[in-house]
C-alpha positions in Angstrom: 54.9 -15.2 62.5 55.6 -12.4 65.1 57.4 -13.0 68.4 54.1 -13.2 70.2 53.6 -16.6 68.6 55.3 -18.1 71.6 52.4 -16.9 73.7 49.8 -19.7 74.0 46.9 -17.3 74.0 48.1 -15.5 70.9 48.7 -18.8 69.1 45.3 -20.2 70.1 43.6 -17.1 68.7 45.6 -17.4 65.5 44.7 -21.1 65.1 41.1 -20.5 66.0 40.6 -17.8 63.4 42.2 -19.9 60.7 40.2 -22.9 61.7 36.8 -21.2 62.1 36.9 -18.5 59.3 35.4 -20.8 56.5 32.7 -22.0 59.0 31.7 -18.4 59.8 31.9 -17.4 56.1 29.4 -20.2 55.1 27.2 -19.3 58.0 27.1 -15.7 56.9 26.2 -16.7 53.3 23.5 -19.0 54.7 22.1 -16.1 56.9 22.2 -13.7 53.9 20.2 -16.2 51.8 17.6 -16.6 54.6 17.4 -12.8 55.1 16.6 -12.5 51.4 13.7 -15.0 51.7 15.6 -18.0 50.5 15.0 -20.7 53.0 16.8 -24.0 53.4 16.4 -27.0 51.0 15.5 -24.9 48.0 17.7 -23.8 45.0 18.2 -20.2 44.0 19.2 -20.0 40.4 21.2 -17.2 38.7 19.5 -16.6 35.4 22.4 -14.7 33.8 26.2 -14.9 34.1 27.7 -13.0 37.0 29.2 -9.6 36.3 30.8 -6.7 38.2 27.4 -5.5 39.5 25.9 -8.9 40.5 28.9 -10.7 42.0 28.5 -11.8 45.6 31.6 -13.8 46.5 35.3 -13.4 45.9 36.7 -14.8 42.5 33.3 -15.6 40.9 33.3 -17.3 37.5 31.9 -15.8 34.3 31.5 -19.1 32.6 28.5 -20.9 34.1 25.1 -20.2 35.6 25.1 -21.0 39.3 22.4 -22.7 41.3 22.9 -22.5 45.1 21.1 -24.1 48.0 21.8 -24.5 51.7 20.6 -27.9 52.8 19.5 -28.7 56.3 19.9 -32.4 57.1 19.1 -32.1 60.8 15.6 -33.3 60.3 16.5 -36.2 58.0 17.7 -37.2 54.5 17.1 -34.9 51.5 16.8 -36.1 47.9 18.6 -34.3 45.1 17.2 -34.7 41.6 19.5 -33.8 38.7 18.2 -33.3 35.2 19.7 -35.0 32.2 22.2 -32.5 30.9 23.5 -34.5 27.9 26.7 -33.0 26.4 26.4 -29.8 28.5 28.9 -29.4 31.3 27.2 -29.5 34.7 28.5 -30.0 38.3 26.9 -29.9 41.7 29.4 -29.4 44.4 28.4 -30.5 47.9 30.3 -28.9 50.7 30.1 -29.3 54.4 29.8 -26.3 56.8 33.6 -25.9 56.8 33.8 -25.7 52.9 35.2 -29.3 52.5 33.9 -30.8 49.3 32.7 -34.2 50.1 31.0 -35.0 46.7 30.6 -33.6 43.2 27.7 -34.8 41.1 27.3 -34.2 37.4 29.1 -34.6 34.1 32.4 -36.1 35.4 31.0 -38.4 38.2 27.3 -39.3 37.7 27.2 -38.8 33.9 24.9 -37.0 31.5 21.6 -38.7 32.3 20.7 -37.1 35.7 19.2 -39.1 38.5 18.0 -39.0 42.1 20.5 -39.1 44.9 19.9 -39.3 48.7 21.9 -37.0 51.0 22.1 -38.0 54.7 23.5 -36.1 57.6 25.9 -37.4 60.2 23.3 -38.5 62.7 20.8 -40.5 60.6 20.7 -44.0 59.2 21.7 -44.1 55.5 20.0 -46.2 52.9 22.1 -48.0 50.3 24.1 -45.8 47.9 23.3 -42.7 50.0 25.8 -39.8 50.2 26.9 -39.1 53.7 27.4 -35.5 54.6 29.9 -34.7 57.4 27.8 -31.8 58.9 24.0 -31.1 59.1 24.5 -27.9 57.0 25.5 -28.5 53.4 26.1 -25.9 50.8 25.2 -27.2 47.3 26.6 -25.2 44.4 25.7 -26.0 40.8 27.6 -24.8 37.8 25.9 -25.1 34.4 27.6 -24.1 31.1 25.8 -21.9 28.7 26.6 -21.4 25.0 25.7 -17.7 24.6 22.5 -15.6 25.2 20.4 -17.8 22.8 21.1 -20.8 25.1 19.7 -19.2 28.2 16.1 -20.5 27.8 17.3 -24.1 27.5 19.7 -23.7 30.5 16.9 -22.2 32.6 14.7 -25.1 31.9 17.4 -27.5 33.1 17.9 -25.3 36.2 14.2 -25.6 37.0 14.5 -29.4 37.0 17.2 -29.3 39.6 15.2 -30.2 42.8 15.6 -30.9 46.5 13.0 -33.0 48.4 12.7 -33.5 52.1 10.0 -35.0 54.3 11.1 -33.0 57.4 10.9 -29.3 57.9 14.3 -27.6 58.2 15.3 -25.9 61.4 14.5 -22.2 61.7 17.1 -20.0 60.0 19.9 -19.0 62.4 21.4 -15.7 61.5 25.2 -15.5 61.6 26.4 -13.2 64.4 29.4 -11.9 62.5 31.6 -11.9 59.5 35.3 -12.7 59.2 35.9 -8.9 59.5 34.2 -8.6 62.9 36.1 -8.0 66.2 37.4 -11.1 67.9 34.7 -11.3 70.5 31.8 -11.2 68.0 33.7 -13.5 65.6 34.4 -16.2 68.2 30.8 -16.0 69.6 29.5 -16.7 66.1 32.1 -19.5 65.6 31.1 -21.0 68.9 27.4 -21.2 67.8 28.2 -22.8 64.5 30.7 -25.3 66.0 27.8 -26.4 68.1 25.4 -26.7 65.2 27.9 -28.4 62.9 30.4 -30.4 65.1 33.8 -31.0 63.5 35.1 -34.5 62.8 36.9 -36.6 65.3 40.1 -36.1 63.2 40.1 -32.4 64.2 40.5 -33.3 67.9 44.1 -32.1 68.0 43.4 -28.6 66.8 40.3 -28.3 69.1 42.5 -29.1 72.1 44.7 -26.2 71.1 41.7 -23.9 71.1 40.5 -25.1 74.6 42.4 -22.2 76.2 39.9 -19.8 74.6 36.9 -21.9 75.7 35.9 -22.7 72.1 34.5 -26.2 71.6 31.4 -27.9 70.0 30.1 -28.2 73.6 30.2 -24.4 74.1 32.2 -22.5 76.7 33.5 -19.4 75.0 33.0 -16.3 77.2 34.8 -13.2 76.1 34.1 -11.5 79.5 36.5 -13.8 81.3 39.6 -12.3 79.6 41.1 -9.2 81.1 42.5 -6.3 79.0 45.9 -7.8 78.7 44.6 -11.2 77.6 42.1 -9.5 75.2 45.0 -7.6 73.6 46.9 -10.9 73.0 43.8 -12.5 71.5 43.2 -9.5 69.2 46.8 -9.6 68.1 46.6 -13.3 67.2 43.4 -12.8 65.2 45.0 -9.9 63.3 48.1 -11.9 62.5 45.9 -14.7 61.2 44.0 -12.3 59.0 47.2 -11.0 57.5 48.5 -14.5 56.9 45.5 -15.3 54.7 46.0 -12.2 52.5 48.7 -13.9 50.5 48.0 -16.8 48.0 51.2 -18.6 49.2 49.2 -21.1 51.2 47.0 -22.0 48.2 49.2 -22.0 45.2 52.7 -23.3 44.2 54.8 -21.1 42.0 56.1 -22.7 38.8 57.6 -20.3 36.4 55.1 -17.7 35.2 52.2 -19.4 36.9 51.1 -20.5 40.3 49.1 -23.8 40.4 46.6 -24.7 43.0 47.4 -27.3 45.7 46.3 -30.8 44.9 44.3 -30.7 48.2 41.9 -27.9 47.1 38.4 -29.0 48.1 39.7 -32.0 50.2 41.6 -30.2 52.9 42.0 -32.8 55.6 43.9 -31.1 58.5 45.4 -28.4 56.3 43.3 -25.6 57.9 45.5 -22.9 56.5 44.9 -24.1 52.9 41.2 -24.3 53.6 41.0 -20.7 55.0 43.3 -19.3 52.4 41.0 -20.8 49.7 37.9 -19.4 51.3 39.7 -16.0 51.3 40.7 -15.9 47.6 37.9 -18.1 46.1 35.4 -19.8 48.4 33.9 -23.0 47.0 36.8 -23.8 44.7 36.3 -27.2 43.1 38.8 -30.1 43.5 41.5 -30.3 40.8 39.9 -33.3 39.1 36.9 -31.1 38.3 38.6 -27.8 37.8 42.2 -26.8 37.8 43.0 -23.2 38.9 46.2 -21.5 37.8 47.0 -17.9 38.9 49.5 -15.7 37.0 52.7 -15.3 39.0 52.6 -11.5 38.7 55.5 -9.2 38.9 58.4 -10.7 40.8 56.3 -13.7 41.9 53.9 -11.4 43.8 50.8 -12.9 42.2 49.7 -9.4 41.3 50.1 -7.3 38.1 50.2 -3.4 38.3 47.3 -1.5 36.8 48.3 0.5 33.7 50.7 -2.2 32.4 50.1 -4.3 29.3 50.7 -8.0 28.8 50.0 -10.8 26.4 49.6 -14.6 26.6 50.6 -16.6 23.6 49.6 -20.2 23.0 51.6 -22.0 20.4 49.7 -24.1 17.8 48.0 -27.0 19.4 49.0 -25.9 22.9 45.9 -24.4 24.4 44.9 -26.0 27.7 44.0 -29.7 27.2 40.6 -30.1 28.8 37.5 -32.3 28.7 35.1 -29.4 29.0 36.4 -25.9 28.5 38.9 -23.3 29.8 38.8 -19.6 30.5 41.1 -16.7 31.7 39.5 -14.2 34.1 40.9 -10.8 35.2 40.1 -9.6 38.7 40.9 -6.4 40.6 42.6 -7.1 43.9 41.4 -5.7 47.2 43.8 -5.0 50.1 42.5 -8.0 52.1 43.4 -10.5 49.3 39.9 -10.9 47.9 39.4 -10.4 44.2 36.5 -9.0 42.2 35.7 -8.5 38.5 37.1 -5.4 36.9 34.2 -3.2 35.9 34.8 -2.1 32.4 32.7 -0.6 29.6 33.0 -3.7 27.5 31.5 -5.9 30.2 34.3 -8.4 29.4 35.7 -10.2 32.4 37.1 -13.4 30.9 38.2 -15.0 27.6 38.5 -18.6 26.7 37.9 -21.4 24.1 34.3 -20.4 23.8 34.8 -16.7 23.3 35.2 -16.6 19.5 38.9 -15.8 19.8 40.8 -15.1 16.6 43.6 -17.5 15.8 46.9 -16.5 14.2 47.7 -17.7 10.7 49.8 -20.6 12.1 46.9 -21.7 14.4 48.4 -20.2 17.5 46.5 -17.9 19.8 47.3 -14.5 21.5 45.4 -12.9 24.3 46.0 -9.2 24.9 45.7 -7.9 28.4 45.8 -4.1 28.7 43.9 -1.0 29.9 43.3 0.2 26.3 41.8 -1.7 23.3 44.7 -2.9 21.2 42.5 -2.3 18.1 42.1 -4.1 14.8 42.1 -7.9 14.8 43.4 -7.9 18.4 40.1 -6.4 19.8 38.4 -9.9 19.7 41.2 -11.2 22.0 41.4 -8.2 24.3 40.9 -8.7 28.1 40.4 -5.2 29.6 42.7 -4.4 32.6 42.6 -1.5 35.1 44.7 1.6 34.6 45.6 1.8 38.3 45.7 -0.5 41.4 46.6 -4.1 40.8 45.0 -7.1 39.2 45.0 -10.9 39.2 44.9 -13.3 36.3 43.2 -16.7 37.0 42.9 -19.5 34.5 40.3 -22.2 35.0 40.4 -25.5 33.2 37.2 -27.5 33.6 37.7 -31.3 33.5 41.5 -30.9 33.0 43.4 -33.6 31.4 45.9 -35.7 33.4 48.7 -33.8 31.8 47.3 -30.6 33.3 46.8 -32.1 36.7 50.2 -33.8 37.0 52.1 -30.8 35.5 53.2 -32.4 32.3 51.4 -29.6 30.4 52.9 -26.2 31.3 51.1 -22.9 30.6 53.1 -20.4 28.5 54.6 -17.3 30.1 52.7 -14.0 30.4 54.7 -11.4 28.6 54.9 -7.7 29.6 55.0 -5.1 26.8 
């Protein structure tokens, strides 16, 4: 942190950006959905796996069909109807306006038979067995596994049976005034509005008191015109320092050998606002570790990044692929300067490989994955993950329904070897 950190105004701006960035990000996604004609309390379904041309968020997954809805609980409870998914993996992540995951419905928690669940906002009476949401705005994100192109019609039928029902009309859509890249005045004006619409919990009182010097509060009071040029420069410097602090994965992952593993608090952040903002930066809507474990390749020299043009391999010994209750996959992303990551657009349209990719095993039962700009040819082509020839890239392994050995670190991923 720079020397200016001793300045209360600089520090308040730093803390305010970190605290409010996920809130503004969710508001921007909600506004984008409304602008595209997708109102509240209705699901929008992706009918095909995401790719380099359709991705809309940082670090998307290439494993599941997504179903997304922004739920408005200001008018009263909303019912969620889940279809019976049987042996197919499905999860519906419920996040508050700050990206805290307060419930996950589906395979792991509610089982394969579906059901109807009542979601209640913070201001309304809750019937028995209702799920209480911390904020009136809820982001519901479903992930449904598909087993190749022939499975799409069956998956689409299940998506269509995923329903939201409400007896009250949602509030009119409120467009977000900014994005996380906006200047500090615009950003904090937007943050002020959404703090008012989605008041934070009482347990965030300490950080809100630190932001009071800016005038930011759920009751309103932020007025950028009251800051003179000198004060404005200090605020701008604090926001810029906060942005830079979120461009490294250090706040989100812990480095162990050749891999960096997610924090155990992913999805349930409590008062770890830096972890929450860092997660929103590299992969918004990351699931809690009980649902999905995320591991990021350590990169060259523990940088978390690999140089474009280099070639690598990942070898699993016989019987040592990730132990999971659902499935696992390894995805390659190109890295942007701001820390966000996107699919690498390649002619093969191949963004990930995993236990459902038809990988070829070695004669001893082991498994090699080849990561390089050029097709390694022959039998290795089936296990080739295309990499860029320039820039830098990221490797992210997802383990859905990880075993206890994965979650507690007893199982260790093998090293990534450079060739």
